[in-house]
Residue, then its C-alpha position, 0 to 999 in steps of 0.5 A: m651734390f650726390l644722391t643717396q641710394e635712398i633719395f634715388s629709390t624714393l625718385m624712382v618710385v615717384a617717377v614710376f608711380v605718379p603717372i600711374i596714379s594720375s592715370i587712375v585718377l583721369f580714368m575715374n574722372i572720365a568714367y564718373e562723368r560718363e556715368f553722370r551723363l548716362l544718369s542725366v540721359e536716363k533721367q531725361k528719358a525717364e521724364l520724357e516717358k512720364e510726360f508721354q504716359y500722362s499725355q496718353y492717359m488724358q487722351l484715353n480719358a478724354q475718349i468718352h463717346p458723345h453717343f447719349l448726348f444726341n439721344t438726350i437732346n432728342l429726348v428733351l425736345g421730345l418731352a417739350r413737345l409733349d409738354q412733359k416739363k417735370l421729366m424735361i427739367e429732370t433730364l436737363e439737371h442730370l445732363s448738367r451734372l454729367l457735363k459738370f463731372k466731365y469738364q471738371v474731374k481731372d484726377f486719375l482716380i476718383p472715389f467709387e461713390m463720385e463715379l457711381n452718382y455720375t453713372l446714376s445720372y446718366l441711367t436717369i436720363q435713360q430711364n426717362r427715355f425708355g420708361a417702363l420698358l427699362a428695368i435697372e437693378k443695382n447692387i452695390d456693396d457699401d465696402v467699394l464705395d471708397a474705393l479709387i477708380p478711373p473716371y468713366t469706368l462704370q459709366t463707359v460700360t453702362e453706356n456701351a450696354f445700351k449703345h451695343g445691346l439695349e437700344k436696338k433690343v425690342g421689348r423689355k430691357e434689363l440691366g443689371i450692375h453688381c459691384f463688390r469686393e473680393d479681398h484686395l480686389v474691386v469687382i464690377e460687373v455689368r449685365d444687360n439683356g440686349i441683342g449682343i455685340e455681334a448682332a449689333g454689327q461689332p466684333s467680340d473684341s471691340g466696339h464695346g469701350l473696353d480697350n479704353i478701360i484696359k489701357r487706363l487701368t493698366l497705366l494706372f495699376n501697371d497690370h497688377d491685378v488687372d482684368v477685364r472680360l466680355e462675355r456673351l451668355k445665353d440671354e445677356t451679355k456680361v462685362t467684368i472689371q477687376f483692379p486692386y483696391y485702394p481706399k480714397d484716404s490712401g491718398k499719395g500712398v496709392n501704389v499706381h504706376e510711377p508716371f502718375n506720382r506727379 
């Protein structure tokens, strides 16, 4: 049987191109599998990074110093010795609220009103401790009450105002808290007329709990419109914190850092 020229040409084309096509298909398959493996590795890395940052955030969130707790216990003991039952009961009630908040709140962001109430319990204890020597001024705009904020932000700054300034000041102690909105930003200002962190033996860039706040805000908002400043003015220390405003009803729509969209 003789092959015609057309059949021979067809067989030659098949003989030449089939191996080429097979090689291309094999190459594409190898490339696809390689890309799939790379995507799997990247996904695993992303998951590990997410878990790492989640763990890091929870560690930062737990770094709330128990400094005032010891002072509160001493205050309660002192009130008991002086038979000041009313103040002692009030102090214990607010301490109970603080501990309940501390161990029950596990969210990354909470309404500012909740954070404020927690801080006011702390301030009530300090007011009972210092009495008429302590003057507290609060100026809280209503339009920040629904803003989402990392827990312990305001309380940490307020606590450090006492720890590093007001506790060691002789005479009248003054604390001012101002919280307001500037367009899409929430601004918190805390002022105190304490001795100042340098006089308290602390360098100007540490010891005030601000590094904790900066890290938590950065992890949540990814540096977007986050600013934390510490200033020593003429007669007072001022801490300013700003971060993006998201109302509590924004829910899962809050555009926080990806690792926390769990």
